[in-house]
Every structure is written in structure tokens, then in C-alpha cells.
N, C-alpha and C positions, 0 to 999 in steps of 0.2 A: 973362945965363941968368936966367932968374924965378927969383922967392924961395920959397923954400918954407919954412912956419912947421915950428919942432921939435916932437915928438908931444906932446900935453898929459900929463902926470903924473898917474897917480891919487892918490888918498889912500894908498894902502897902499905905495904905489912914494914916495910924497912924504915919510913917515916912517919918518924917522930910526932903526934899528936898534937894538935897546940891545946886540945884542953882535956888534956890524958892526967891535968892535976886535982878536975872537978867530979868527971865520971872515970866509973869503973871499967876492969874489961867487959861486963854482962851487959850495960847499957847502949841503946842502939845508936845510929849516926844521927845528928840532926843536922837539917837542908842548912846550905849557908847562907847568906846574906845576899849574895848576888840573885838566889833563887827565891826566896822571896819580896825584893825588889819586882821581879819580872811577874810573879805572882799577881802581884797585889797589882800592878800593871794593866796586868790582862783583865782583872774584876773589874777594875773604874772603867778599862775601853768598854767592856760588857754590857756593862751599867748605862754607860754614855750612849751607848747603840740603843740598847731597852728606850733610853728615855727619847731620843729621838726619833726612833722610830713610833712610839705614843705620838707623841707633837707631831710628826705629822700629816700619820693618819688621823689625829681629830683636827688636824688645821681642812685640811681635806675631806673631811664630813662634814665639817661645815659649809664649806666650799658648796658644795653639791647640796646640800640640805637647802643655802641659798640659793642658788641656783634655779632649785627643782621648784621653791618656795615665789621665786619673781617668775616664772614659767607656766606658773598655775593660777595666778593673779592676772595673766593675761587673757582676755577674751575670747574665746572662739567665736568668729560671725558666720554669717551667712549672706548671699550677697542677692540683692534681686537682681531679677528680670529685665533691663529695660526693652524699649523697641521705640521705632520710631511713630511719630504721632500722624504720620501723613496716611499708616495703613489704616486709623480706626476713625470710624466717620458712620459710627450707630449709636444712637442713643437709648437706651435701654430706661421705661420708667412706670409706674404702675396707674393705671387707667381706672375710671369710674363709669361704668357701662349705667347708661339711664332710656328706659323706654322715650321713645322722638314726643310722644303727648304722653302724662298721665296726669288724671283727675281724683283727686280725690271728692267725693259723690259727702257729701251731707246733706241732713234734712232741712226743708226750710220752713216746714210745719212743726208744730207739736201734736202729740199725741201719742198713743200704741201702735205698732208695727205690726199690722192686719197680715202681711203676707210677704215670702221674700221668693221670687222665680227663679233665681242663676244662684250659681257654688263658684268656686275659687274655681278657676280652669277653663270656665265657660268662654267660649266665642262670645262675643256680642256685637250685634247693627247699632247698627244711630237710633235712636229715637227707641230702640229695645226696654219695655218697660221691666226692672230690675224689682220691683217691690211697690209694694203701695198701705198709704198712713191711713189711719182711722183715726179722724178728729173732728169727732162730735161739735167741741166750742167753736169752731172754724166755720162747721154748717149753722150753727145759731146764728153765728154773726155776720153771715151771710144772709138768713132770712129776717133777720132782723132791720140788715140796710137798707132789702127789695123792701121790707116796710116801711120806713123812711121816706126813699126814692117814691113809692104811691103816695106818701103823705103829703113831700113836694108836691106832686104832678096835681095834684087833687088843688092843695091851695093855689100852685098860679094856675088853675084852671077857674078858679073864682075870680082871682084876683083881674084876670083879663077879661073877663066880663063887665066884671067892674067899671074898670077900667075905660072898657070901650063907652056904656052906659054913658057914665060920667064925659067922656069927651063930645056926646051927642045932645047932654044936655049944654055942654058951655057951647055950643056951637049955637043953639037956642038961646042963650044969655040969661040959663034959669041957674047955674051955677058957676060960682066965683072962678078966677085960674086956679088960685091956690088949692082950691079942694080938688080941680082936676089932674093939676101934677101932683099931690098926694097919693092918689090913686094910679097912675100911671107911674110913682116911683114904687109904688108899694108892688105892682106888677112886675117890674124889674128884678126886685129882692127877692121874692118868691121864684123870680127863674133863676136866678142865680144859686137859690137853695135846693131848686132839681138840679141845676147842675154838679153840685156840691155831693150832696146825693148819688145820684146818678156816677161819681165820680169813685164813691168810695163803693157801693155794687162791684165795679169795676175791678179794685184791687181785690177786695176778697175773692170776686170769680176768680183772678190770676193768684190768688194766693191758692187755693183752694187746687189750683189744677196741679200745685207743689205736692200735692199728696203721692200720685203717682211718679214714682222714679225711674226714669227712664238714659241709655246710656248715652253719653252727649258723642261718644263717633266710634267708630269701628275699632272693637280693640278688644280684650281678654280681660276678666274678671281676676285680679292679684289680690282680692283682699274682698272679707266679709265676716263685720262685723254684728250685721243686723242678727236676729233673729225675734222670732212669731212672738207679740205681747210685750215688746221689749217699749219702756217707757223712753221717749224720745220731748227732749227740752231741746229746743232748736235754737240757736245765736246765742248759747252759754259758754264759758271759755272751755268748759270740761266736754263740750258736744265732740265726741268721735266721726269721722267716715263711716259711713254703712259702708259704704263700696268703695272700691278702686279699680280703675278703669285704664289699663294702660295700652296704648297702640305701640304692638311690636316688630312691626313688619319692617321697621328701622330704627336704629337704633343711635345713639349718643355718647361718644367717651367725652370724658372729660377728662385735662391729665394737667399737670401743673409744672412747667419746665423751667427749671436756672434761667437768670437771668442770662448768666457765660454761654448759654448753648440757643439761643433766641435767632438768634443772628439767620440762619437757612431755614426758618419755621415760614411758610406763604400756604396761602388759603391751594389749595389744589395736591398738595404732598402728597404720597404716599407714603403709611407706616403699615408695617405687621401687628397684628395683636393674638397671642396666647389665651387659653385660660387654662386652668387646671383640670379640667374636664375631659380635655381633648390633645393627651399630650401627641406632639407631634405632628398637629393641625394647624396653620395658620391660613388668619384672617384678614383679607384685605379693607383696612378703610381708609378716611381719605383727609385732611384739613379743610375745614370749612370756613372757619372761622374762629378768631383771635380776641381775648377782651382790650387788648389794646393798651395797656397797661400793666404796670409790675404792682404786684401784692404786697404792702410796707411792711405786714409783717415776717412774711416766707420768701420776697426777694423773688417770685415765680410770677410768671403769664400763663394764665389758664387760657387753653387751648382744647376749640371743638375738632371730631372728629364725626364723621357720620357714617355706617358702615346698612348695605341692605341685608335682612334678614328674613329675606320671608320663606325660608325654611324652619324659624325660629330657633334653631339652635343654639344659640346668645338668650342670654336673661337676665331681666334688667337687673342690677343693682348685685351684681357678681364682679369679684373680682377680678383684672384683666391685666397682662402686661404688655403697655404698646413700646414696638421696638420704629421709632423714628431714623430712616437714613438719609442722614445729613451729609451737605457737602464736604470732600476729604480738607481736610487744613495739613496746610503743609507746614514742617516744621513742630516745633515739642518733642519732648519726649513721655511715653508711656510709660508711668510707676506702678506698681501696686502700693495701693491704699494704706496697706501696712507698714511700707517704707517712709512713711511723712513721720512726723516730730510736729507736733505742737507746741510751740512757747510763747513768750510773751513776749516778742520779736516778730512773731509772725511764723508761716507753716516752714518747714525745714526740713533737708536732712543729711546723714550722718556720709560722709565722700571719704573712703581710703586711699591715702594718697600712696606715693610708690614707695616709701617707706615704714610703711604699716603705720601712720598714724591717722587718726578722723582729723577731718576739719568739718565742724559745722555750716552748712551752706542752707543760703535762707534762698526757698525760692518761690513760684509764679506759681497759682491754680488758674490753669485753659478753662478746665472743666472737668466736673466730679462724673466718673463714670461710676458710682458705683464698689466696685470692688477694685480698680482701677481710678487714676487721676492723668491728667494730660496736663504736663506741666510747660507751661509757655516760654519761662525764664529761670536761670538758674541751673543747666543743668544739660550735659550732654551723651552721647551715647555712650560713648568711651568711659565716660565715669562708672566710678567702683561703688554703687553705693548697698548699706547696710541695711537691710529686708528684719523685718522686728526689733529695731534699737532701743535698747536699755534708755529711761526715762534719766539714768544718771550718766550717760554716755557726753562727753565735751570735748571740745578741739584740744588737738594733740595726747589724745588717750591712743593707748598703742594697744592693738587687737591683731588676732591670728584669724586669717581666712579659711575656712574650712576647704580642705581640697577638692570634697565633691563638688561645692560651690563656685570656686573659680575655673574649675573647668565646665560648668557651664555655662558659666559667664564668656570664657573665653569664644564658645562652639555660636552663644550668642551674639556677640560682635559678628565673629567669621560670616555668617548668617546675613546681619544687618548690613556686611560691607559688601556681600554677595548681591542683596538686594539693592542696594541703591546706585553698585556701578551698574 
């Protein structure tokens, strides 16, 4: 048989195993200690890295949430549009329109309304009959007064004859002076009774004249409460006017002007008048007088204006807006009324500084124009004023200005600077 050489052993196979005494030739080989240490270190590093990543992520999330919460807590505000006070010289106030003359006509005598001759809206002339009252009681009183006057006149005639006779007898020494003086005195008393009775008749005749109700001046009947057969009780507190006659050819307009705006008001000043029923139409009125005294309850001055109303376009009693063109007042800042804060310290506004923090600044109101207010001190056109500020806003609060509002404020400042230049 041919010779076969034994297989050559590799160095690993030739090297004796350290654990050959515990493992048989069929057991798999175990990893070395060095490999176990490396695997443990690697696993520990991975665990530490996972924990570190988790902690860093949570820290960043907490910081992001805190930053978001802080950003959301800063309120966003809008800026008010400021204007120079010198450009504002119009004062708009409500006015009370009244007829130049207006007469509520009451009954002077009691009775029943016999007839009425004019209705509301009818033009009347001075002395024109409006109604007639039937007053039989007054007629009887007048008849009685005339009878009393006739009696007094008869008694006076008899007394005069007697006094004349006794005066003749006294000349003949037929009667005493005492008896003659008595007859003369009786004549004087009877004459006085005649005068009293005559005055009573004249009073009743004058009173009877009021049974016919006439217009006191040229005008228009604006009210009528009288009806035929109506019982009229003159002189009672509940006595209503039977008619109201108004002279509408010229009207009076009464306006209550605030005290801080009366400096430029004087007779002769022209004002514009507008009424709701004529949109776009302006009437010209003129200041004729003022009350020359400030009302204590309202702090206003009552101003009277007059206007021609030949076409009867305006009606007494209607609501009107009066625009006074007052002389321009240099200085001051015009702000919307919505920017004002009313607090215990007085009127104030919220001004935003360069750092975005608020300062509550006290201001002085020079003129209240309704939708806007003219401030005479405490503010400049360069200030950034919060519009519609919250009541809880305090000095030092941080706010964020709306982008559109900031741009509008910048444009307004540029326009104001160009106008002033």
C-alpha cells in the first residue's frame, strides 16, 4: 500500500487549549475575557448615549415650551393714529331746533267747544279765528252784571236828585248842615257803586271776548287737541292747550357747548347745520347770543343760533348737528378717544418705549371732539400710543406692536413731518 502522510496541523490546532480539561472536543469555543470587556463597554456607552440624548431632548423641549409660553404672554397691541391739533378746528355738537315764536293757546273761559276752524299744518294769520267756545254761564254772569249796573245807576240818579234838593234847602236854612252832608255823601257812595258795577261789566265783556280763540301771530298750527263738544275747564292744572301756533319763517337752534370750547364763540360766528332728512345738504346758521353763564350741572354754555327758513325745509323740534368752525389752536395732539385710559390719577394714555415696554402717562384734555380728543399736554406726535389699551395694562409691561399698525404709524409720522415742513 502506498504511504499517506498525516495532515499537517495548523498552529491553532497545535496550540494546546487552556480549557481542554473542562470541555470536550464537541463543545463550541467561548469568547475571551477581552472580548467580553469590550462588549460591556460598548453596551454601556450606547446606554449612556441614549440617556444623554433623552435628557438633552427634554431640556430643549422644556426650553422651547418656556420660550413659547413667554412669547404668548406678551400681548400684541395696535398703535393709535396721532394728528396735529392745529389742523382741527371744527366742533360738532347736537342742536335743538325750535320755532322763532311758539305759542300754546289755552282757553281763558270754561264751557264747551262749539266749533274749530283750522287743523294741524294750516297756515294762519294774526287775529284769525281758530275756534269758538260756548259758555252760557259767562253769558248769564254778564247779563247779571249789566242788571247790577242799571240798578246802581238808578240809585245814583235818585241820590243825585235828593242831594240837589237838600243843598237848596240848606241855602234857605231849612235843613241842617249834617243832613245836607249825609245826602251828598250818599250820592258819592252811589256813584262808587255805579263805577264798580261798570267795571264788573267791562271785565265780563272782556272775558266773553275769549270765547273766540284767535291766532296771536302769523304762523302754522303745529298741534290741535280741541274737538267739538269738548268740555273745557279753564285755569286748571290739567288744562291742555287747544292749539299750538308756531312761527317757522325763522328758527332758533340751541346748542350746549363745553366750557373748554367756548373761547372762539361770539355773535356773528357762522356754523353749518345738517339734519337727517336732507343727507348731503348743509344749512347756514349764525350765532346770535349766548347765555353768558356756565350751567353748573353740565359745565356747558347755552348758545343760540338763528337761521332763515323761508322755504320751511326745517321743522321745529327736530334733531340737528351743528358744526362750529372755530379758530385753529396751534399745538396739542389729536388722538382717538379709544386710546384714553380713565383712572384715579386722571386721564392718561399708554405710551410704548423703544424697549417695547409701556409707560402710563397722564395727559390733559384740551377739547373733546367726540370720536377724537385734543390733548393740550402730555403727548407728542412722535410718541407711540396704544389704541384700545386693556384696563390691566401697567407701567413696565412688555407689549408687541402689530406690524401693520407700526407701518401705519410710520407713514403718519412721515406725513406729519412733511406737513410741518
